[in-house]
Backbone as CSV, one residue per row, in Angstrom:
resi,resn,N_x,N_y,N_z,CA_x,CA_y,CA_z,C_x,C_y,C_z
1,MET,0.842,-1.176,0.000,0.000,0.000,0.000,0.887,1.240,0.000
2,ALA,0.712,2.037,-0.984,1.484,3.281,-1.054,0.883,4.286,-0.091
3,GLY,1.733,4.862,0.721,1.264,5.826,1.709,1.316,7.240,1.179
4,ILE,0.852,8.115,1.997,0.858,9.534,1.675,2.221,10.103,2.025
5,THR,2.742,10.970,1.194,4.052,11.566,1.439,3.913,12.756,2.382
6,TYR,5.057,13.204,2.910,5.064,14.363,3.800,4.516,15.587,3.084
7,ARG,4.919,15.803,1.844,4.451,16.979,1.103,2.946,16.959,0.896
8,GLU,2.411,15.788,0.586,0.965,15.674,0.407,0.228,15.941,1.721
9,ALA,0.699,15.314,2.791,0.058,15.490,4.099,0.135,16.950,4.544
10,CYS,1.270,17.568,4.307,1.449,18.975,4.676,0.484,19.847,3.863
11,GLY,0.371,19.583,2.602,-0.537,20.342,1.748,-1.983,20.210,2.180
12,TYR,-2.401,18.984,2.513,-3.770,18.780,2.989,-3.993,19.475,4.327
13,ALA,-3.008,19.384,5.233,-3.138,20.018,6.550,-3.269,21.528,6.408
14,LEU,-2.422,22.119,5.598,-2.473,23.566,5.409,-3.751,23.979,4.686
15,GLY,-4.198,23.150,3.768,-5.425,23.437,3.043,-6.669,23.378,3.913
16,LYS,-6.626,22.574,4.970,-7.776,22.448,5.860,-7.686,23.376,7.061
17,GLY,-6.689,24.254,7.081,-6.602,25.236,8.153,-5.517,24.977,9.178
18,GLY,-4.694,23.972,8.967,-3.593,23.706,9.886,-2.457,24.704,9.670
19,THR,-1.449,24.639,10.529,-0.315,25.552,10.411,0.996,24.780,10.374
20,GLN,1.971,25.341,9.699,3.292,24.728,9.622,3.952,24.725,10.999
21,ALA,3.687,25.749,11.797,4.262,25.817,13.145,3.791,24.642,14.002
22,GLU,2.527,24.285,13.879,1.991,23.156,14.646,2.591,21.838,14.166
23,ILE,2.771,21.697,12.865,3.400,20.486,12.318,4.821,20.360,12.851
24,ASP,5.575,21.454,12.827,6.957,21.433,13.325,7.012,21.124,14.817
25,ARG,6.085,21.689,15.587,6.049,21.447,17.037,5.772,19.972,17.322
26,GLN,4.793,19.405,16.634,4.455,18.004,16.850,5.581,17.085,16.384
27,ALA,6.247,17.447,15.296,7.360,16.629,14.807,8.468,16.562,15.851
28,GLY,8.718,17.660,16.536,9.708,17.661,17.609,9.312,16.732,18.739
29,ASN,8.018,16.684,19.048,7.540,15.789,20.099,7.634,14.324,19.679
30,TYR,7.411,14.053,18.404,7.429,12.680,17.909,8.840,12.136,17.703
31,ALA,9.844,12.983,17.734,11.210,12.568,17.403,11.679,11.391,18.257
32,ARG,11.322,11.362,19.515,11.782,10.282,20.390,10.943,9.014,20.240
33,GLN,9.822,9.078,19.532,8.942,7.929,19.372,9.128,7.202,18.044
34,VAL,9.943,7.742,17.175,10.120,7.171,15.839,10.574,5.718,15.961
35,GLY,9.913,4.849,15.221,10.271,3.437,15.196,9.498,2.590,16.188
36,SER,8.777,3.212,17.110,8.004,2.431,18.068,6.747,1.880,17.382
37,VAL,6.203,0.833,17.946,5.006,0.220,17.377,3.827,1.201,17.370
38,PRO,3.537,1.900,18.471,2.415,2.854,18.419,2.610,3.953,17.377
39,PHE,3.836,4.415,17.214,4.132,5.456,16.227,3.840,4.935,14.818
40,ASN,4.340,3.746,14.508,4.101,3.165,13.183,2.625,2.881,12.952
41,ASN,1.921,2.428,13.996,0.488,2.167,13.861,-0.300,3.454,13.632
42,MET,0.132,4.554,14.244,-0.535,5.831,14.034,-0.435,6.236,12.563
43,ILE,0.746,6.090,11.987,0.924,6.438,10.575,0.039,5.558,9.699
44,ARG,0.013,4.264,9.997,-0.828,3.347,9.218,-2.304,3.723,9.330
45,ALA,-2.742,4.002,10.552,-4.154,4.321,10.775,-4.563,5.598,10.040
46,LEU,-3.714,6.600,10.044,-4.040,7.852,9.367,-3.988,7.715,7.849
47,ASN,-3.341,6.662,7.348,-3.286,6.403,5.911,-4.438,5.531,5.417
48,ILE,-5.173,4.878,6.324,-6.213,3.936,5.902,-7.359,4.641,5.183
49,HIS,-7.931,5.660,5.796,-9.049,6.410,5.207,-8.701,7.895,5.195
50,PRO,-7.789,8.308,4.332,-7.341,9.704,4.368,-8.435,10.713,4.059
51,TRP,-9.474,10.316,3.342,-10.531,11.260,3.005,-11.340,11.683,4.228
52,SER,-11.245,10.926,5.329,-11.995,11.295,6.531,-11.148,12.069,7.544
53,ASN,-9.880,12.342,7.218,-9.007,13.084,8.132,-9.411,14.558,8.189
54,ASP,-9.376,15.115,9.403,-9.596,16.552,9.548,-8.235,17.246,9.652
55,ALA,-8.239,18.546,9.876,-6.982,19.312,9.894,-6.020,18.795,10.955
56,ALA,-6.524,18.465,12.135,-5.653,17.986,13.212,-5.010,16.639,12.857
57,GLN,-5.764,15.776,12.213,-5.221,14.475,11.812,-4.186,14.624,10.700
58,TRP,-4.435,15.535,9.774,-3.441,15.785,8.724,-2.167,16.356,9.329
59,GLU,-2.308,17.244,10.323,-1.125,17.795,11.000,-0.345,16.682,11.696
60,ARG,-1.054,15.767,12.383,-0.384,14.653,13.064,0.354,13.776,12.068
61,LEU,-0.284,13.481,10.936,0.359,12.638,9.930,1.579,13.332,9.342
62,ALA,1.452,14.597,8.999,2.586,15.334,8.439,3.729,15.406,9.445
63,ALA,3.407,15.648,10.709,4.440,15.729,11.745,5.131,14.386,11.935
64,ALA,4.365,13.313,11.924,4.949,11.982,12.083,5.863,11.646,10.907
65,LEU,5.428,11.966,9.705,6.254,11.695,8.531,7.520,12.542,8.538
66,LYS,7.414,13.780,9.004,8.590,14.643,9.093,9.565,14.112,10.133
67,ALA,9.060,13.705,11.284,9.928,13.166,12.339,10.625,11.894,11.867
68,ARG,9.890,11.025,11.174,10.486,9.782,10.669,11.551,10.074,9.620
69,SER,11.281,11.034,8.751,12.255,11.402,7.722,13.536,11.967,8.345
70,GLU,13.374,12.853,9.327,14.555,13.448,9.971,15.341,12.410,10.749
71,ALA,14.661,11.445,11.356,15.360,10.386,12.085,16.182,9.527,11.131
72,ARG,15.628,9.264,9.954,16.353,8.458,8.960,17.557,9.187,8.411
73,LYS,17.472,10.518,8.381,18.601,11.324,7.897,19.628,11.569,8.992
74,GLY,19.321,11.171,10.220,20.247,11.352,11.324,20.123,12.673,12.037
75,ARG,19.028,13.392,11.802,18.844,14.694,12.438,17.964,14.615,13.675
76,GLY,17.280,13.498,13.880,16.296,13.427,14.947,16.767,12.915,16.212
């Protein structure tokens, strides 16, 4: 199953009224959780029915994807 990318999630979050500052804040909080089972399950759950996500859920997904990306690059 192809998931949603960070750019797509960010675009949807901003389009529904979310803010980049909130995404960045949440990504900082998620940095220590990257790779845990609950963290991975959250990403999966938010990808299952993306059409039903609201702004807060899109922000959470974008933040999680950003935190995971930064951890893989060695910045997290």
